[in-house]
C-alpha positions, 0 to 999 in steps of 0.5 A, spaced: 170 103 852 173 097 848 180 095 848 181 099 842 180 105 845 185 104 850 192 108 849 198 104 848 204 107 853 207 113 850 201 114 845 198 121 846 190 120 847 186 124 842 180 129 845 174 127 842 168 132 839 170 137 835 176 135 833 179 142 829 180 144 836 184 138 839 190 141 837 189 147 843 189 141 849 195 137 847 202 137 847 206 142 842 200 146 842 204 153 840 207 149 834 200 147 832 198 154 832 204 157 828 203 152 822 195 154 822 197 161 822 202 160 817 196 157 812 191 162 814 196 168 812 198 164 805 191 164 804 190 171 805 196 171 799 191 167 795 196 161 796 192 154 796 197 148 797 204 148 801 209 143 802 212 141 809 218 145 807 215 151 805 211 151 812 218 150 816 220 156 812 214 160 814 215 159 821 217 164 826 225 162 828 222 162 835 218 156 834 222 152 828 224 145 830 230 143 828 228 140 822 223 139 817 221 132 820 218 135 826 213 140 822 211 133 818 209 130 824 205 136 825 201 137 819 200 129 819 196 130 826 193 136 823 190 132 818 188 127 823 184 132 826 181 135 820 184 141 820 188 140 813 187 136 807 193 132 804 194 130 797 199 127 793 205 131 791 205 129 783 208 135 781 216 133 782 215 125 780 220 124 775 221 117 776 217 111 778 220 110 784 218 117 786 210 114 786 212 110 792 215 115 796 211 119 801 210 126 798 204 130 800 201 137 799 197 141 805 191 146 804 186 148 809 179 145 809 172 148 811 173 146 818 180 148 819 178 155 816 172 155 821 177 154 827 182 159 825 176 164 824 173 162 831 180 163 834 182 169 831 175 172 833 177 170 840 183 173 840 181 179 838 175 179 845 180 178 849 185 184 847 179 189 845 178 195 850 173 199 846 173 206 845 168 212 845 168 214 838 165 220 836 167 220 829 162 214 828 156 219 831 158 223 825 158 217 820 151 215 822 149 222 821 151 222 814 148 215 813 142 217 815 142 224 811 143 219 805 137 215 807 133 221 808 135 223 801 133 216 798 127 216 802 125 223 798 126 221 791 120 217 788 124 210 786 130 210 790 136 206 787 136 199 791 144 198 791 144 205 794 139 204 799 142 198 800 149 200 801 147 205 806 144 200 810 149 196 811 154 202 812 150 204 818 149 198 821 156 197 821 158 203 824 152 202 829 155 195 831 161 197 832 159 204 837 155 199 841 161 194 842 166 199 843 162 203 847 161 197 852 167 194 852 170 201 853 166 202 859 167 195 862 175 197 861 173 203 865 171 200 870 176 196 871 181 201 870 177 204 876 176 198 881 184 196 879 187 203 881 192 200 886 196 196 881 199 201 878 198 208 882 202 212 878 200 210 871 194 211 873 194 219 876 198 220 869 192 217 865 187 220 869 187 227 866 187 224 859 181 219 860 177 226 863 178 230 857 176 224 853 170 223 857 167 230 857 169 230 849 164 224 848 160 226 853 159 234 849 159 229 842 153 225 844 149 231 847 149 235 841 151 229 836 146 225 839 140 230 838 142 230 831 141 223 830 134 222 834 132 227 830 133 224 823 131 217 826 124 220 828 123 224 821 126 216 817 121 213 822 115 212 817 112 207 812 114 212 806 121 212 810 124 207 813 119 202 812 120 203 805 127 203 805 127 197 809 123 192 804 128 195 798 134 192 802 130 186 804 128 184 796 135 186 793 138 181 799 132 176 797 135 176 790 141 172 792 137 166 795 137 159 793 131 158 789 128 153 795 128 159 799 126 164 794 119 166 797 121 167 804 128 170 803 125 178 803 121 176 809 126 173 813 131 178 810 125 184 811 124 181 818 132 182 821 132 189 818 127 191 822 130 188 828 137 192 827 133 198 825 129 197 832 135 196 836 138 203 832 131 207 835 133 204 841 140 206 842 139 213 841 131 215 842 127 214 849 120 212 849 115 213 855 118 208 861 124 206 857 130 210 857 135 210 850 142 206 851 145 213 849 142 217 855 145 211 859 151 212 857 152 218 857 149 217 864 155 212 866 160 216 862 159 222 867 158 218 873 166 215 871 168 222 872 167 223 880 169 216 880 176 217 878 176 224 882 174 220 888 180 215 886 184 220 885 183 223 892 184 217 896 190 216 892 193 223 893 191 221 901 195 215 901 201 219 898 201 224 903 202 219 909 195 219 912 194 213 916 189 207 913 187 200 917 193 196 913 198 201 916 195 202 923 196 194 923 203 194 921 205 198 927 200 194 931 205 189 929 211 192 931 209 194 938 207 187 939 214 185 937 217 191 942 213 189 947 218 186 954 214 180 956 207 177 955 204 181 961 205 188 956 203 184 950 196 182 954 195 190 956 197 191 949 192 187 946 186 188 951 188 196 949 187 195 942 181 191 941 178 192 947 176 185 949 173 186 956 168 182 960 161 180 956 157 178 961 153 184 961 150 181 953 146 176 956 143 180 962 136 179 964 132 182 969 133 176 974 140 177 973 138 185 975 135 184 980 141 180 984 146 184 981 142 190 986 141 185 991 148 183 991 152 188 987 159 186 984 164 191 982 166 191 975 174 190 977 172 183 980 176 177 978 172 171 974 174 166 979 171 171 984 164 173 981 157 169 981 157 164 976 153 166 970 147 161 968 146 160 960 141 157 957 142 150 955 139 154 947 144 159 947 150 153 948 148 148 944 145 153 938 149 159 939 143 164 939 137 166 944 130 167 942 125 169 947 119 166 949 113 170 948 109 172 941 112 175 935 113 182 934 108 184 930 109 186 922 109 192 922 104 196 917 107 200 911 100 201 908 101 208 909 108 210 907 106 206 901 100 212 900 104 217 901 109 214 896 104 213 891 101 220 893 108 223 892 108 219 885 101 222 883 103 229 885 109 230 880 106 226 875 100 231 874 105 237 876 109 234 870 102 234 865 100 240 867 107 243 865 106 240 859 099 243 858 101 249 860 107 249 854 102 246 849 102 252 844 096 249 840 100 253 834 104 257 832 106 263 837 111 267 838 116 266 845 114 272 848 106 270 848 108 264 852 107 269 858 110 267 866 112 260 866 112 257 874 118 252 875 116 246 872 114 249 865 120 252 864 124 247 866 121 242 861 121 249 856 129 249 857 130 243 855 126 242 849 129 249 847 136 245 848 134 240 844 132 244 838 138 248 838 142 243 839 140 241 831 140 247 829 146 248 823 147 254 819 142 256 813 136 252 816 131 256 819 125 251 822 127 246 826 123 240 829 125 236 836 123 232 841 123 231 848 128 225 851 122 222 853 118 222 848 112 226 850 112 233 847 115 236 841 117 243 839 118 247 832 122 253 832 123 258 826 126 264 825 122 270 825 127 275 822 127 283 826 122 280 832 126 283 837 127 281 843 123 275 847 122 275 855 119 270 859 118 271 867 119 266 871 121 265 879 128 265 878 128 271 874 127 273 867 129 270 861 131 273 855 133 271 847 131 273 840 124 272 839 122 266 835 116 262 832 115 256 836 109 251 836 109 246 841 105 239 841 103 235 848 103 228 844 100 225 851 094 229 849 088 225 845 090 228 838 096 231 840 100 228 834 095 228 829 094 235 830 100 237 830 102 233 823 096 236 820 
C-alpha cells in the first residue's frame, strides 16, 4: 500500500472492486439506496436527468435529510462509484457568473442500472414464498395445443411459433421456480411450527386443502401435458418448430455472429425443450420432476398432520422432556438438605457404581471366591485394577485376533434374485397385456394381480386425458414402457375382466396396448 492509499483521519476508506456496489458497505447505506431508487423510478417514467432538488423532493420523508446539501454529497459519491453520471446543468444559466457555479444534473449509468437490477432480483428472491400454480399447468396445455396446431401446418408462421414457445418457456420457468420455492417454504413451515402454534393450527387446514387441489390438478393436467409432449416430440413436430424459432431469433444477431447465431439459438431451445420433457415425462431409470413434486406434496400432508397431532398433545398438557426437567429443577429447589438432593439425583439419573463395566474373567473368579455385597462402600471394597491403556486413551481393546468380516454375499445374491424375479414378473405382465393389435376390453380375459395393476395405471392415464367429443385417446405409462390406445365402441355393452380380487366391469372399448420395451414394439404400433 502506498502513502496515497492510507486514508486521512475522518476519511472513509473506499471499497475496492465492483464499485457500483460500494454504497452497500459504507455509512448512510439507506440514504444511498433511496437515492438510487428515485433514479430507477424516474427512469420508469422516462425521465432521464434529475437535479439535486428533484431527488430531495422524491425521497421518502423518513430518509429525507434536513437540507439538499446531504443529497448533493450523496450524489457526488454515487458519481465517484460509477452509479450515476454528472453533466453540467446549462439549462438555467442566465449570466457569465452562472458558468462558474457548481450546477449538475444526474442520470443513471449502465453500471448503476445493472447494480440496481441485481439488487432488485436479490430482494425479490429473498421475499419469494413460491406457489403451486395450477393455472400455469392449464396455460402450458394451451400453448402446447397451439404448437401442435402449428406443427400440422405446411408453412407455420415464424412469429406465432416463436411467441408460443416464448410463452410456454415463461410459464414453465415460473411454474418450476415457484414449485421449488413453495416446497422449501413448506418444509420450513413444518420444521419451525413451534414459533407460532396458533397461526400454524389456523393455517394447516387451508394448506392441506391447497395441496390436495394442486395434486389433483397435477395428476389430470400433467397426464394431458405428457401426452401433448409425446405427440410433439418428433422431427416434424418440435424439431421443426424449434428450428423456426431459432432462425427468427438469429435475424437480430450481429453481423459477425450471423453464421452461428441460428445454431446457438437452436441449442438453447433444445435445452429448454429437454427440461420441459424431463419435468413431465418419465423415462426408464428416471422419474419425472412432476411425479417427484407430487410425491413431495403428498408426503407433506402426513407430516403436517403429525405436527398437528404433536401440537394437540402438547396443548392437552401431556408431559415432555422440557416439562420434566422443569419439574425436576423445582424438586431440587424444594429439597430440605443436600442429602435429599443427592438421593433425588441418584433416583432421577441412575448414577450407580459402574465397576461391572470392566469385569473380566479374572475379576469374576475373584468375586466368586470372595463375594462382595452390592451395598459395600467404595472405601471398603477391593480395589479394581484398570488397564493403563484404558486410563491413557479412554478405551480398552481386547487383545487377540480381529473379528472376521461378515460375508454378505448371500444377502446380496438374495436381493439380486428378488429384484430379478420382480423384473421378470413385470416383464411378463407387460407381455400379457400387449394385445398385438386392437381388441375389445371384454377379450382381455382373466388377469393376474400384477398385470391388472399395470392395466389400471394405463387405463387411468388414458381416461384422465379424455375430453368430451374425443373418440380416441393415446396415453403412455409413467415409466415410458407401455402405451395404450383407447377408442369408443358404440353399442359395445359391458366388459368384464376377471381378477383374483373380483370382477372388473365397465363400458366396453376398443383397446390397443403396446409393450414399448419389446423388440419392434414401437415400430409395430406406429405402423
